[in-house]
Short mmCIF file of the C-alpha atoms (twelve columns), coordinates in Angstrom:
data_MODEL
# 
_entry.id   MODEL 
# 
loop_
_atom_site.group_PDB 
_atom_site.id 
_atom_site.type_symbol 
_atom_site.label_atom_id 
_atom_site.label_alt_id 
_atom_site.label_comp_id 
_atom_site.label_asym_id 
_atom_site.label_seq_id 
_atom_site.Cartn_x 
_atom_site.Cartn_y 
_atom_site.Cartn_z 
_atom_site.pdbx_PDB_model_num 
ATOM 1  C CA . MET A 1  -0.122  0.030   0.187  1 
ATOM 2  C CA . PRO A 2  2.414   2.732   -1.261 1 
ATOM 3  C CA . HIS A 3  0.292   5.691   0.125  1 
ATOM 4  C CA . GLY A 4  -0.631  4.001   3.903  1 
ATOM 5  C CA . LYS A 5  -3.129  2.018   4.777  1 
ATOM 6  C CA . PRO A 6  -6.773  3.631   5.385  1 
ATOM 7  C CA . ALA A 7  -7.898  3.059   9.108  1 
ATOM 8  C CA . GLY A 8  -10.321 0.425   9.245  1 
ATOM 9  C CA . VAL A 9  -9.181  -1.727  6.326  1 
ATOM 10 C CA . PRO A 10 -7.180  -4.890  6.091  1 
ATOM 11 C CA . CYS A 11 -3.594  -4.681  5.202  1 
ATOM 12 C CA . VAL A 12 -3.684  -6.252  1.825  1 
ATOM 13 C CA . GLN A 13 -0.166  -8.210  2.946  1 
ATOM 14 C CA . LEU A 14 -2.503  -10.680 5.492  1 
ATOM 15 C CA . ASP A 15 -2.539  -14.054 3.890  1 
ATOM 16 C CA . GLU A 16 -5.817  -16.264 4.524  1 
ATOM 17 C CA . ARG A 17 -4.605  -17.289 8.214  1 
ATOM 18 C CA . LEU A 18 -3.858  -13.154 8.487  1 
ATOM 19 C CA . GLY A 19 -0.772  -13.937 8.779  1 
ATOM 20 C CA . CYS A 20 1.855   -11.027 7.615  1 
ATOM 21 C CA . ARG A 21 3.482   -12.283 3.789  1 
ATOM 22 C CA . LEU A 22 5.909   -9.504  4.735  1 
ATOM 23 C CA . PHE A 23 7.459   -10.755 7.885  1 
ATOM 24 C CA . GLY A 24 11.268  -10.676 7.866  1 
ATOM 25 C CA . HIS A 25 11.323  -9.361  4.588  1 
ATOM 26 C CA . PRO A 26 13.334  -6.049  4.281  1 
ATOM 27 C CA . ASP A 27 9.952   -4.367  2.515  1 
ATOM 28 C CA . ARG A 28 7.972   -4.720  5.619  1 
ATOM 29 C CA . PRO A 29 7.064   -1.388  7.070  1 
ATOM 30 C CA . ALA A 30 8.911   0.101   10.022 1 
ATOM 31 C CA . VAL A 31 5.482   0.855   11.996 1 
ATOM 32 C CA . CYS A 32 4.475   -2.732  11.822 1 
ATOM 33 C CA . GLY A 33 7.899   -4.149  12.941 1 
ATOM 34 C CA . SER A 34 7.539   -1.639  15.732 1 
ATOM 35 C CA . LEU A 35 4.136   -3.166  16.965 1 
ATOM 36 C CA . ARG A 36 5.339   -5.653  19.870 1 
ATOM 37 C CA . PRO A 37 2.663   -8.170  21.206 1 
ATOM 38 C CA . SER A 38 1.718   -7.549  24.721 1 
ATOM 39 C CA . LEU A 39 -0.998  -7.693  26.707 1 
ATOM 40 C CA . THR A 40 -1.507  -4.260  26.335 1 
ATOM 41 C CA . MET A 41 -1.523  -4.484  22.855 1 
ATOM 42 C CA . CYS A 42 -3.404  -7.490  22.046 1 
ATOM 43 C CA . GLY A 43 -5.504  -7.865  25.117 1 
ATOM 44 C CA . THR A 44 -7.208  -11.267 25.927 1 
ATOM 45 C CA . SER A 45 -8.971  -11.812 22.300 1 
ATOM 46 C CA . ARG A 46 -8.958  -11.227 18.793 1 
ATOM 47 C CA . ALA A 47 -11.641 -8.407  19.249 1 
ATOM 48 C CA . SER A 48 -9.572  -6.700  21.874 1 
ATOM 49 C CA . ALA A 49 -6.606  -6.408  19.575 1 
ATOM 50 C CA . LEU A 50 -8.685  -5.223  16.546 1 
ATOM 51 C CA . ALA A 51 -10.199 -2.339  18.990 1 
ATOM 52 C CA . THR A 52 -6.929  -1.589  20.540 1 
ATOM 53 C CA . LEU A 53 -5.811  -0.761  16.070 1 
ATOM 54 C CA . ASP A 54 -8.673  0.889   15.454 1 
ATOM 55 C CA . ASP A 55 -7.949  3.662   18.328 1 
ATOM 56 C CA . LEU A 56 -4.520  3.760   17.330 1 
ATOM 57 C CA . GLU A 57 -5.528  3.906   13.449 1 
ATOM 58 C CA . ARG A 58 -8.336  6.955   14.753 1 
ATOM 59 C CA . LEU A 59 -5.590  8.923   17.188 1 
ATOM 60 C CA . THR A 60 -2.811  8.713   14.337 1 
ATOM 61 C CA . ALA A 61 -4.871  9.788   11.142 1 
ATOM 62 C CA . PRO A 62 -4.203  12.921  9.242  1 
# 
């Protein structure tokens, strides 16, 4: 996504199992590598993790 990923839109690099196709690849965006799994970041469920990502996207929108 050369111009960034719009909020609420899944990354085009996610595979069918929601894994990153660019993991470990030099083209992986720095912001992706800076996100570290933790209880604070991910919560205790997928829904909680997605809510945190939604908040981050909203807070950092231009």
